[in-house]
N, C-alpha and C positions, 0 to 999 in steps of 0.2 A: 529596629526603625531606620537604618541606614537602607538595607533593602527598599524599604518603603519609600523614602527620600529618593533614590534612584528611579523607583518606577514613577512617581511625581515628575522627576525631570524630564524622562522619557514622553511623557506625556504633554508636557509643555513646550517641549521642541517640535514635538510633532504639529502641535495646536498652531505652533509660530510658522515651521513651514506651510501649513495651508493657507496662511495668510501673506506671506511675505516671498515665497518660493513660486516662481509659474510654473516648472513643471508639477510640482505637489498640489498647487491651485487646482489644477485643472483634470487631475485624477478622478475618477469614480470607481465605485465598487465593483462594475462591469471591467472596467479598463485596467484595473490590478489585478485582475485573474490570471493573465500569465506570470505576471511576477510574482504571484503567492504559491502557483503550482512550480514555477523554478526553485523559488526558496526552498519548499518542502523537499524538492526531490535532494536539492544541495544538502540538507540537512541528513537526508537518508544516505547519501554517500558517505557522508564524515562518519556516519553511525558504522556503516559497512567497515570504512578503514580504520575504526577504532581509534581517531584522532580525535583526542581531547581538545587541542587547540582549536581547530577547526569545527567541534562541534561546538565549541562556544559560542564561538565566531557566527555560524551558519544558525544556531539557536536565537541569536540576535537578531539576524534579517529577518527569521521568521516571525519572530516579536513585532518587529518593526510592521512588518505587513499587517497584522493583528492588531496593532496601535492604529494604523492609517485608517482601517475598516472600518473602526470605532469612531474614528475622527469623524469620516466623512458621515458616519450614521447619525452622530450627535447634531448635523448640520442639516439632515435631510430627513430621517427615519423617527427622530424624537427617543434614540437611547444612546449610551455611551458605555466607554470602556469600562466604569464602575458597574454597570447594569449588568455588564457582560460578565462582570466578574463574580458578583453576585449570584447571577442566574446559574453559572455553572457551580458555584460552592453550595448552594443550595440544593441542586440537582444530586450532587455526589453525596450529600447527607440523606436525601431522600433514598438515593438507591443503595446505601450502605448501613439498615440498619442494625445490622450485625455488629457495626462498628461504632455508630452514634445513637441506638438506641439500644433496649432491652432486646434479646436473642441472640442464636449462635446459627451459622450455616456451616456447614461442611464445605473443604474448597469444592469438589465434583458438586455440589449444588448452588454454588454462587452463579452461574452463567443462569440458570434455571430462574433463581429469584430476581434477577437482575430483567432477564426477559418480562417475567410477570409483570414488577413492577411499572418496567417500561408501557406494557399494554395498558395497564390502568391508568398511568397519565395520559397516553397518548391512545385513545383504543383506534384499532386500526381493522378492516377487513381481513388483512392479513397479516401475519408477522413480518413477512420479508419486505412488506410495503416502509417507505422511508430510508432503504438501504438504497444508495446512488448505486444505478448502473451504469453510471460513466466512471465508476473503478477500473483500475486493470482488472483483467479477466480472472486471473488466478486468484487474486485478491478478494473478488466478488465473490467466487464458487466456496473459498474457502470460509466466507463471512455468513453464507447463506448455512453454509453446513453448521456453522458454530450455534447458528439461530435455530434451525432444525434440531440439532441435538439438543437443546437446551430443553424441549418439550417432550424429548423421548424419541424422535425420528433420526435414526441413527443407526450404523452398524455398532455389535456391539463391542468391538476391538479391530484393531488395525487389522487383522486376519480375515474381517469381511470385507474389509474395504478394499484390500489386496485381492481378493477373490472376485470382487463385482469389477476393478479393473482390467483383470484377465479377461471376463466376460465382455466389456466392451471394447478391449482390443482385437478380441476373436470378432465382433460385429463388424470392425472397423477393417480388417483382414478381408473380410467376405465382399464389403462393398469395394475394396481396393482391388480384388482380384475378380470382379464381375465381368461377363463377357462384355459388356456394353456397360462402362463404368459411368455414374451417375455423380455430379461433380457435386450437388446438392446433398445426395444422400452421404457422401464421403464426407463431407465438411459437418453436417451433422453428428456422424459417428466419432469425427476426430475431435467436435467440441465436448462430447459425453467422456472421450478419454481424457481430455485437459480435465474437466470438472471432476474425475473417479480420483486423478492425480493430486490436485486440488485437496480433496477431501482425505486422501490416504498420509499427504504430509501432515495437515490437522491433528489426524489422529496418531502420528509419529512425533507429534510436538515442533514440528517443521514449519516455518513461513515458508510458503509454496512461491508466494511472489518474490520475497529476498533469496531463495533457491534457486530462483531461475534467472533471478540477476546477477547472481554470482556464477552462474555457469555461462552467462554470456559475456561476463568480463574475463573469465577464465579463457573463453573462444579467442578473445580479442587478443589477450598476453601472448597465445601461441601462434595465432594468427600474424603478428607482430615479429616473431621469433622467425617466422617461415619468411618474412619480407626481407629481415636483415640476412638472412643466408643467403636469399637471392640477390642481393645487392651486392654482397660481398663475393659472389662466383662470376657476378655481372652478368646472371639470366635473366629470363624476362617470366614471370610470374605466370604467364599466361600461354607461354610456350612451354609448362611443365607437362610431363605426360603423367599418367593417373600413379605408376610407379613412383615418379619422383615426388610426388605429393604425396603418396603413402608413406614414403620414408621421411620425408621432412617432417610431417605431422608425428610419427613417431620420437623422432629426436625433439620437437618440439614441446613433447609430453613428459619427456623426461628432463 
């Protein structure tokens, strides 16, 4: 019961903020979009860092965004937090008949069942329709792969995805090495390689988007080490020779 009381208290706080705080009062669902995205990414950062304290705080900030959006909707769209909670609860029950109703489903068949139930609830011309194309590219590619795989369109295993990746890399190499390089065709082949990479990651049980972010973070740390070395020696990074860059990079990696 204590948990329910805290949720109710948060709802009351946000309702009061909408009435009495000038900043909160002027917000709309649209104006809050940047904050919703920022809090989602900050939550991802806490998860990546495996920081329990930060994760609790960031989940709270993310929850605040959800509650704010619901409070605004209650004023303008005719639904509130209770409706949202009821809706997602009912959806989870419908989408998990193997848990809440008679029947069992094997782990490998869960995605197929989910896709079939979703298509019955919201019939679409394409199973991929409804997946937001504004998602990060690698995440979108992996999600498309998951959906198409749920109905049987997929490689049998990671080896098939690996072979397809090499096929796409060869096509990219040909466009890159062409006597008269065509920028659009190179971009198309590069996109195909990225798509295959994301789906190879899926077959390996790896989140391609998070793996890419981890690689970028790793690069930033190594680059910072090179910057520190340059400052210590009184050198300017822009004046380093290729050999000096290579040596500094190798040292940063170790």
